[in-house]
C-alpha positions in Angstrom: -3.6 42.2 -21.9 -5.6 39.2 -22.9 -6.1 36.8 -20.0 -6.9 33.9 -22.4 -3.7 31.7 -22.6 -2.2 31.4 -26.1 -1.9 28.0 -27.5 0.0 26.5 -30.5 -1.3 23.8 -32.8 0.0 20.5 -34.1 2.1 21.9 -36.9 3.8 24.5 -34.6 4.4 21.9 -31.9 5.8 19.4 -34.4 8.1 22.1 -35.9 9.4 22.9 -32.4 10.4 19.3 -31.8 11.7 18.7 -35.3 13.5 22.0 -35.4 15.4 21.3 -32.2 16.3 17.8 -33.3 17.5 19.0 -36.7 19.3 22.0 -35.2 21.3 20.0 -32.7 21.2 16.5 -33.9 21.9 17.1 -37.6 23.9 20.4 -37.8 26.0 20.4 -34.6 26.3 16.9 -33.1 27.9 15.0 -36.1 30.7 17.5 -36.4 31.3 17.3 -32.6 31.3 13.5 -32.5 33.1 12.9 -35.8 36.5 12.8 -34.1 35.4 9.8 -32.0 34.6 7.6 -35.0 31.9 4.9 -35.0 31.7 4.7 -31.2 29.8 8.0 -31.4 26.8 6.0 -32.6 26.5 4.6 -29.0 26.3 8.2 -27.8 23.4 8.8 -30.0 21.7 5.6 -28.9 22.2 6.4 -25.2 21.0 10.0 -25.7 17.9 8.9 -27.6 17.1 6.3 -24.9 17.5 8.9 -22.2 15.3 11.4 -24.0 12.6 8.7 -24.4 12.8 7.7 -20.7 12.7 11.4 -19.6 9.7 12.1 -21.9 7.9 9.0 -20.4 8.6 10.2 -16.8 7.3 13.7 -17.6 4.2 12.1 -19.2 3.5 10.0 -16.2 4.0 12.9 -13.8 1.6 15.0 -15.8 -1.1 12.4 -15.4 -0.8 11.7 -11.7 -1.1 13.8 -8.6 0.5 17.0 -10.0 -2.1 19.0 -11.7 -0.2 22.3 -11.8 1.9 23.4 -14.7 5.6 24.0 -14.2 7.3 20.9 -15.6 10.4 19.7 -13.7 10.1 22.4 -11.1 6.5 21.5 -10.2 7.2 17.8 -10.2 10.3 18.0 -8.0 8.7 20.5 -5.6 5.7 18.3 -5.2 7.8 15.2 -4.6 10.7 16.5 -2.6 9.8 20.0 -1.3 10.6 23.6 -1.9 14.4 23.3 -1.6 14.7 20.6 -4.3 12.2 22.6 -6.5 14.4 25.6 -6.1 17.6 23.7 -7.0 15.9 22.3 -10.1 14.6 25.6 -11.4 18.0 27.3 -10.6 19.8 24.6 -12.6 17.3 25.0 -15.4 17.9 28.8 -15.7 21.7 28.2 -15.6 21.3 25.7 -18.5 19.1 28.2 -20.4 21.9 30.7 -20.3 24.5 28.2 -21.4 22.2 27.0 -24.1 21.7 30.5 -25.5 25.5 30.8 -25.9 25.8 27.3 -27.4 23.0 28.0 -30.0 24.6 31.3 -30.9 28.0 29.7 -31.3 26.5 27.0 -33.5 24.6 29.4 -35.7 27.7 31.7 -36.1 29.7 28.6 -36.9 27.2 27.6 -39.6 27.1 31.1 -41.0 30.9 31.3 -41.2 30.7 28.8 -44.1 28.7 31.4 -46.1 30.4 34.4 -44.6 34.1 33.5 -44.0 34.7 36.8 -42.2 32.9 35.4 -39.2 35.6 32.7 -38.9 38.5 35.2 -39.1 37.2 38.3 -37.3 36.0 37.7 -33.8 34.4 41.1 -33.5 32.0 40.3 -36.3 31.3 36.8 -34.8 30.5 38.3 -31.4 28.3 41.0 -32.9 26.5 38.5 -35.0 26.0 36.1 -32.1 24.8 38.7 -29.7 22.4 40.1 -32.4 20.9 36.7 -32.9 20.3 36.3 -29.2 18.6 39.6 -29.0 16.5 39.0 -32.1 15.3 35.6 -30.8 14.6 37.2 -27.4 12.6 39.9 -29.0 10.7 37.4 -31.1 9.9 35.3 -28.0 8.6 38.3 -26.2 6.1 38.9 -29.0 4.3 35.7 -27.8 4.0 32.1 -28.5 2.1 32.6 -31.8 4.9 34.7 -33.3 7.6 32.4 -32.0 5.7 29.4 -33.4 5.4 31.0 -36.8 9.1 31.8 -36.9 9.9 28.3 -35.7 7.8 26.7 -38.5 9.6 28.9 -41.1 13.1 28.1 -39.8 12.3 24.4 -39.6 11.1 24.5 -43.2 14.4 26.1 -44.2 16.4 23.5 -42.4 
């Protein structure tokens, strides 16, 4: 195995951010917030402000004392100790599992427009959702370069 770390470029990094924003912010969120009316715009504003503040905090943490990689885990462990670091990483992995389910549900919901059988037959919906999770897992295990290329393609399709 190559010991040299794999890196992604500007286009792939941009596609990662844009793809996530389009996927959740454009395809899923409006439908979820539509029932709340115009007050849902405040939710978008607060969410955007929180994301900007969180990005600024992570940016500052990456420039100061903490020189190791590890994101929120490394920052919380350095600042508050092993136990808090453990709680942060444990919560992160719980959220990853929940996020995989949410992404699968969102994709199957979107596909049900083109394939109505997914909306009426739960077995097909479950098989499709699980297949998507396994396909994305397989692609991610291929490495960051392959994942990045797939992300650029899917972002272009969005």
